[in-house]
Structures are given as C-alpha cells and as structure tokens.
C-alpha positions, 0 to 999 in steps of 0.5 A: 625408167618405168616411172618416166614411162608411166608419167608419159602415159599419164600425160598422154591420157590427160591430153587425149581426154582433154582433146576429146572433151573439147571436141564434144563441147565444140560439136554441141556448139557447132550444132546449136550454131547451125540450128540458129542460122537455119532458124534465122534463114527459115524466119527470113523466108517466112517473113518474105512470104508476107505482104499485101494484096492490092485489088484494082478498081475495074474502071482503072485505066492501064496507064494508072495500073502501069504507074502503080506498078512502077511505084511498087517496083521502085519501093525500098520494101519490095522483095517480090511482086506479081500481077494477075488480071481479073481474067487470069484469076477467073480462069484459075477459079474456073480450073479450081471449081470445074465450072464456068463462073460467067455462065452463072453470074454473067459478069467477072466478079474478080478484080485485077490485083498486085500480090506484094511480098516485102523484105523481112525488115518490113514484115511487121504490123507498123510497116505494113500499115504505113505501106497500106496507107500510101496505096490507100490514097491511090484512086485506082486501088479498090481494097488492100488486104494485109493479114496483120493478125497472121503477121503478128502471130508469126513475128511473136513465134519467131521472136520467142524462138530467137530468144530461146536459141540465144539463151541456149547458145549463151548457156552453152558457151559458158558451159563450154568454157567451164568444161574446156577450162577444167579439161585443160587444167587436167592436162596441166595438172599432170605436168605441174611438177615440170612447171615447179622444176622449171621455176627452180632453175630460173625459167621466167613465167613467160618461158614456162607458160609458152609451151603449155599454151602452144600445146593447148592451142594445138589440142584446140585445133585438133579438137576443132577438126574432130568436131568439124568432121563429126558435124560433116558426117551428121550433115551428110547423113541428114542430107541422105535421109532427105533433111535438106537444111543446107538449102536454107543456109548454104555451104558458105555459112556452114564454112563460116561455122567451121572456121568459127569453131576453130577460132573458138577452140583456139581462144578458149584453150589458150585462155584456159591454159594461161589461167591454169599455168598461172595457177601453178606458177603461183603455187608452192611445192606443198600446194602442188599436192593439193 
C-alpha cells in the first residue's frame, strides 16, 4: 500500500514538473512572439511615415494642382497625404519664428506642397525613385524630396532586427521542443513498468500509447493556460506602468498568440509523448532499468 502511495506521489511529481516546465517554455515563446509582432507593427508604422514631399510651382494653375492631387489619391502606393498651400506654410513659419517674413522678403519664399506617405511595401529606395520619376515629368511640380538616405538607414536597421528576432524564435522553438520532450519523457519514465506490464497482457501499441498521449495533451493544455495567465499578468503590469504596446498590435493578435500557444503546447506534448512511449514499447524488461 505504501509502495503504491509512493509511486502515486512520484508520478504526480513528475507530471507537475513536466507541466510547469512546459508552461515556462511556452511563456518564453509567447513573449518572443509578442515582441516580434510588436516590432513588426512598429516597423510598419515607421515605414508608413516615409514618403516624399512634392513642391508645386508658384505659377501652377488650380486645375493642374487638382489633377495632380487626383493622381495621388488613386495611386496604389498611397498610405496618406496632406496638402499645404504656400500661405499655410508661411503662417506656420511665422508662428515658429515669431516674426513676419513678408516684412523682410516682400515675397512668400515658400511653395505649396503635397506631403505623401507610402505603404510599407513601397518604403524603399527603388520604389520611391520610380514614384519620383513619374511626378518629375509633371510640369506643375517644382522639386521632389524623398530622403532616400534615411529610408535606406531605417530599412537596414529593420531588416537586422527582423533577422535577429527570427533567429531567436527558431532557436527557442528548437530548445522548447528539446526541453518539453525531456520533461514529457520524465513523466513517462516514471510509468515505464506500467507500459511493460500492459505489453505482457497483450495490449496493442496503440492501446498502450493512447492514454499517455491523451494525458500529455491535457498537461500541454494546462501548461498553455498557465503560460497565458502569466503573460496576461505581464501585459497588465506593463500597461499599468505606461508601456502601451497593445496599441501597436491590438487584442486580436494577442488572442492569436494565446491560441497559438495552446496549439503548440498540444502538438509538442503529443509528439513528445508518442516518441517517449514508443521508446519504452520497444524496450525489454532489462532496458527499463537504464
């Protein structure tokens, strides 16, 4: 009786250790996933702030400006745009400088302009140069400013960040599978003699494997829920201290990450349990002691 009691405690301890270990691994994976999504969202916001400024000739007619604005509106690369007349820019500079520029120069030195922001896919040197070449042929356009050096610098930094996060995510996924596989094998190791006994009474491999895989899946679900609760607590705490990264990704993507954690927990635990059970199904009685 005491031996059965100790065996039960040992099995429970192994399952508890396995569940907690899986939960910690899934928590780390979830944090990396959230950080990756946040980084990508911030990246898109940065790219959408890129574009060009088109200055209009002072002698351009209103019909020409309206036609140019219509072509900008219908452009597939457009994220947003704004128009400022020369008078608007003059008034802004007057507020900024605190003096009347017209009293000094007698003429308005500024031109009307379109400030164009492009979609993330077009926020690169080649695309901006192609867009610029189209507007350069318009006779109402005076100059076009694209700041391609800044675009190249931002894209280079973003590409490096994405590469680093991808490498970290892949490495963590591999490490998580190894750790989860080891913890699940620990649970099944504590019940290896039950597997051997079931083999002796003629149970099929599928019949023996089923309860272990099912139990491992349940542990994976519990571990996923623990990881989700811990992540929710971390997110709540970060929001309470002013780190509003949810505004970059939204609750929908966070919910997708949580669902993904459950799926990953189930799949990895099920696969690990299958491999571990198969090992002991192929083992002899003497090998059970190794």
